Phi, psi and omega in degrees: 000133183278153176240152175287160186302315179306310179296311177312315185286333177291320176302320190290334181274009185252003185295346176263004187268174190086186177222170183226132175265131181216166184063211181282355178105001186281349184265151173278130184274157183242155166217176185228158178291151186304321183305332186281354177235095184291165171296126185199178181300150181290158170301149176296174172303135187288155181203161173274078190264006180068008178261143174295139179228146181259131181237116183219194180197164162225200182284343182271316189194172165289148181250115178241112188049041172089003189244145178282137177235113164273115188274109185251098191245151171237153184262134158216160185241109183298337175290345173265004172231084199270063166201096192308330178297319181293338177306315178304321177305300182302311186294320182290319172308310183295309178299329180287331189259029172097348170298133170247009179211161173231136179247138184224133160276150177241112184273121182305312178294335177290342187250342188230098177295334183203166180302135183075358181255122182223139184228110176241048181245165169064238181281353181254018186278084182298325173311311183297313180297319179290324175298323175295318182293314176299318177299330178282342182089028181247137165293161183237132165258117194255137189229070184275009173085227029284341181256136178238341186065264178057013177058046172238163182305129174065015178068025182097348180291138175292153185301327191289339177300329187294340185247033177234163186277161179101138182277118187291160174053046165218192181267008177304128185300325177290328172290318179301323181299324176281323175302315182296320175301306178301312176295323178303323187281312176307306184298329178298330175279319186292328179288348170278002186230022188286135172302309180316325184261001179078014178264340180187210189235009179292120194247329179229156177218126184262142173252127177064193183196121172051044192264104183245021175259148173054033183302325187245020175244153177303325177312316188264316173309313188282331179294314181296319176301313178302308182300313179306307189297321183302307181303311177299314177304330174282008173096005178283113188244013169277163177309139180259151182205163164229149188257104172300127177289088191096203180241090175247348185071020173285137174069035174278170189302138174094000184285338186206166187284121180251022180066028185091352187278139184239145170055035166255011194233125176250143178270124172225164181219148178271146181222120184230067180295147172281149180300332192273354187269156173289131181303119181275164183260111186253042177186234191299329181269358181280180172288345175090177172085191190296330185268006188274358188084242182295331185286359174291338186223076191295339181273349178240163186296155170301128196221103177252091184307329179220100172257135191293116170266009187165204175194159181273161182246149187260157166310135186085344170077023189296331184301317185235035167062034175077008184257002173065204194284351173297322184283326172301317180287336175289309185288331185242063186275186177308311174305308175304316175303309191294314190292326178276325180283334169289328175296318182295317186293327183285332175275016168087009172280108178250354169242116200217125183235125171273122186243108357256150170273318172224120180275315179080206188229124176269080192281172184058220179259027183288327192293143174293172180298330186284351179230158176266200188299308180299137171231043181305311171080358190070024187286165178301321176249116188288177181296334174276004178077020177269148176281134181250168180301331185289001171289337189316303186300316181294316176303317186287300186299317178301318178292321174302315187280345181278319194260333179242114196290331185314332189280350171288350180215084180237138182249150169297138180239176180304139187295145172223155184237150173283155175306321174261113195272017166289337180276140175261127189240127176251123180250124175229166185219159172256116192295342187258321184262340190074008175292154182242138174234135175238122180254117192244110190241144175250103177265013179265171184275000180227152173302143181232128175261129180200188169218173177237083180305327180301329183264355184089357180270097186258015179253139180287142175215161182247131169253119182292170184303134174057043184218184189203159181214135176264120179246159176222153177211141180075018177282139178277112172257081185074238179270012187230163180244130179280117171289306169192163165222147171277350180255160187272126175294138182249318178195163177212116181212159181258123181246111185068229175264016186228138166276141184231125170243129182253134171245145177234145173204173183290157180303144184071351182284142174280088187274150183230141173230130193243115183253138172285125181219106179302333180231159180287130179282166166266118187245134184232123176274139175268346192213160186293331200281322183286161183215162181206164170210159175232130185209125168059044172084006178237127173266120184250120177247135177238146175205132173288112193292131167078354180283117181086009187080218172302146165246132179238134181226136177246126185237123178237145181072212178069032182100357180226138176283343184258128170309137173248132169251127172255132184234133186248121179227140164278185190296317181295316175300326180297318180295351176254016182248112185230112166282137184226119173283141174229164178300332178280336187142170182295148171232137182251119182248132175243128171137307184285174170280340177206141166240124186267324178195162178230124178236129172261131187225096185069238177273354189251131173260116173266132187236137171238147180171198188230147170226147177252295176277159172290149190212156167277186185209127175226135186220130169260135187205189180293156182302141184096347180293118179230002181217148176224149170232149177237120183046050174090346184256123178301142181245137172286133184225154172231153175278137182264158168294348173272013173082013185254170160253130181238137179293131182284146176293145175290164181292326183292116184305142179081353181261157183243158188303324176244115188283165178296164183286147182289173186280142179241123180253140182245147181278152169285137183286128181204193176063034180287140175243152187223141168211152179258164175216234197049058168295334185296347177278343181289142183291340179258011172305136177277107177260010198289348180263000177280174187267134173288121185268079185235014183282157188251337186230151187217148169279357185294162176271351176277126179296142176279131176296137181301133179080001182241145175289162175286119178247012180292132191289329178300322181299336185252013173080021177250113192239345190221146181076207185275154180224137181248142177238145167225126184246128173261125192249132173237159190053040188257007190302328188254020179293126180265315185206161178226133181250134184238116175266137185211161188218123181219179171273192184306140173067022179283159183217158171239134168240139177231152177221147176238118181056036179085355180258143177297127167272329176143186180229141175232128189244147167294144181291155175288132181284148173255198184300320183285348186234007182300333183250022180279131189262340179221136177234133178244146174200170176231124176251130195244135176228134168278152178241148178287151178294145183278147175283345186203197179257016180289148178309145182249146180250117184255118177251137182223127177255132182232120163271113199269329169067039168077154179272156180295148187278349177060040184288345181257004177072039183245020185056039179283346170298340176277353173305137194296159175223133181105203185284141182241336178196149173226123183238152185232146179242131182092109179077194185223066179291151170252135180239133171244143192234145166236154185228146173216136174228220184296155175274193189300157183298138173297127189293335176255324187271347170094174187291337185268002180281328190238140168254205192248028171291144183311314183298328181285312181295339178260004178088014185295342178271003188265149175294149178083001178300135176280116191267064171288139178074010180259160183245148173284149185204167175228149177259145004276169178238165183218049176292156167223100173205156177268128178132210192235134179230139180248147172234136187224139173200160177246156170207155187242137173246154184222055182286132184307143169298143188082004177245123178268099181251119178269122188240140179234162170252127185252136177232131179214142178200176181301128190292348178276350190273128193255101173206171179212153188232136166265129184253128187235120173251113181055033174095351182269129182277104186259016165141175184235128174261134178235113190293314188268009183237309184058204001274357185283128176240348186239124180245119180296128170259105185291145176287133187115315168275308172285136176268103176282352172226069185175192174262141183234152175247120178249132177223130177241124174258105188262130180250111194243136180272359172079003185273336182225171169290149185229171190263210023269163189254247184276118182238118185212156168281140183233126178280120183258351175172145173227155175206148172276116184137240185087189173242149170308132190239116174280134172296134178284133185305124182229070182302141186238205185257000000 
């Protein structure tokens, strides 16, 4: 975008503005008043350039090296995509679709199998992720807790923390000793990637997460102060922040002691509106005060660290009426995103993060009790890494905020009304440029067609039901001034010697763009649909949106020496427009489903990216560009009157310049082998190597029953998956019944055997809407027992599926609620019991602590590639067994996906819904999730490339746990193709050691 000489000169004087946080944090930081930082170009894409950078803020926005930055961020979690090669895929998709930052939690439990043990290798390589984000050109918002929530086990706390002294999320010294250990490990990596040091792109750093306990007490204030000072002492010198759980005004600047450092702290608040509600004003147009969102901290920019880009679903699917994440995406669609995001922008929210942008998979025993394996979230990029239509608002706004500087500094302006007052209109203006912005929102159930005479916008436009539109007036489009437009601006950039401005509106709408032109210009149509007229110094261009694809109009002269190309696109068309910065200048690409990168080499532009359907290709680039390649293949091109290179149609009829992705065929699964287990239920099973359960005290918040030993699994070092108990009963000849009290997460269950004979199974109830967020469930299972034949000791065997620790969202130490058996009582006689316990074995050195539980087959490696299937039998699916306990099924399959095709594959399981069983799914030894046949709602499990060998042999193992009350499966088990594209990223196989 061209700048006037006056604006450029003002900008040149701002390079010393902003503030830098440096060293260990002992220096007092500085910031400058907003009037000293004029509107100007945004900073370029961040990189590890080894240069020092200054990061600051004022009330309008972040300041990077004296330039205003609107941070447009999306959330993804590396731990929910256990294939490091694919991190690049997601990050490149985010960057291409307008995001300039990625926000990431770092989960303590994912990296720490035990006190003092930390692993940042393989799928847990945080250093690699941060390097990849830097290489992609994304800023990073780093969120290492120590508590993160994130719908993961224990809210991110490691399981071993449940068996330690100290109250979590307070200033308790015992707890802080473990926290410091964790932060030392994380920060040693983070400090190598700080943007301020030119080593990477970590721009912001969060401490704690949605902490609303002890706000006015030393326990809380001292805790936050300790975390702040610890992070600074570790060398983190970027701005720090916390995310208020809602709009409470908690932890605003000055709320706690920062060791004398000023203005190094930002206030942020989380926002998860319901699609049915009217978007609230969380800033400049709100009621103000501590409960008003951004107004709680008027000296810092409006900051939403988590804006709901979807929502999580619960076991049984009560949240979305059993329809799963497809329903989340339907109800929180593009119109929802646009209506709320534009309202946020109108309210001065310029630091904005969408949670989630890619949800991913809570594989292994990672899920919190409240969620199942899929964490798709209804996000804009789905769990199978496919781009969805709801990306359109983020794509359009992100590129707008990056290429048009006016939006980084907007003030509330005089109120205006639409001609149809059913619409709500926000009016803002940039004090430096005089441009005007109107956010027009429709909260009704019907489309509304109107104009805004108060703003001089006398042309009718339509806002769809429950949607919104951003209009602009007085905006500089390179060397020309926009009088106004009824379409939303999407970007304005200078490509070669031409200005390019893109506008978007719904399909079929007749959009209008009015340009101030003191002289009649030369106008050239690139397509048949647009029309124009010139009158009284105004050029009026109309175009039907989406009809015939893009509409292009070139304007020359008329008071400017620089030609202006106007491009009109509807939502689908806009998602195929990709601006890419290169050292030689911007390049704009139209056609493919994704552009990953552009490299200019002399007169050739080398483009890489993805295609799904066959497509044309059009590229605008620097002067002298005359050839293009796509993924290494040269394309024949012609120069168009619109200043672009367009790929020529091939000679073969019906073909397009870039063909559709090729066919991918998946094999049927067969060759199954089967074996039953739960040998632990047999009376003569050798449990001498098990841990004796004889403790009398516990750090759990669950009371230890008087006169009984501690049976809680965490106290004996067993934190994830299934746990076995064996009780040797003496003096039990007169025993009539046994009552087993237990505590689990959602959908936990207990199975019991006496002397090898099943007593029965007890299951926690399926949650409904009122209990879907309940973290701990307790019950007592009572079983009648058969009379003993003699006086010999009896053996009571119990298997408990624990289903994860509570997340402790209310800071009550609820992650320490017991898991497993809590009490055992007997009726009849006076039996005495001695207990042994066995859970998971040592943490898998590659797959980590959350991969395995305590089933016999897991402990013996039945899930691993290369396991020798001795004593296994051939079998076929579907099956209809009826037994209480565990049965394993194994097979191998081979894939041969063509190189250059990115195929996303899932495993689908279906059976008669009344059959009560669940399946742990192991692919090449990796625990890819849990299927519960009679609960659901999940039936398809994503198998990420890298763990899945798309060109090679794979081992699939299923651990089927059946309660014996019905016939059980598995039934139909098949591979399912979830999506394909030509392109993708190179994928390195994830290490999957076997036996």
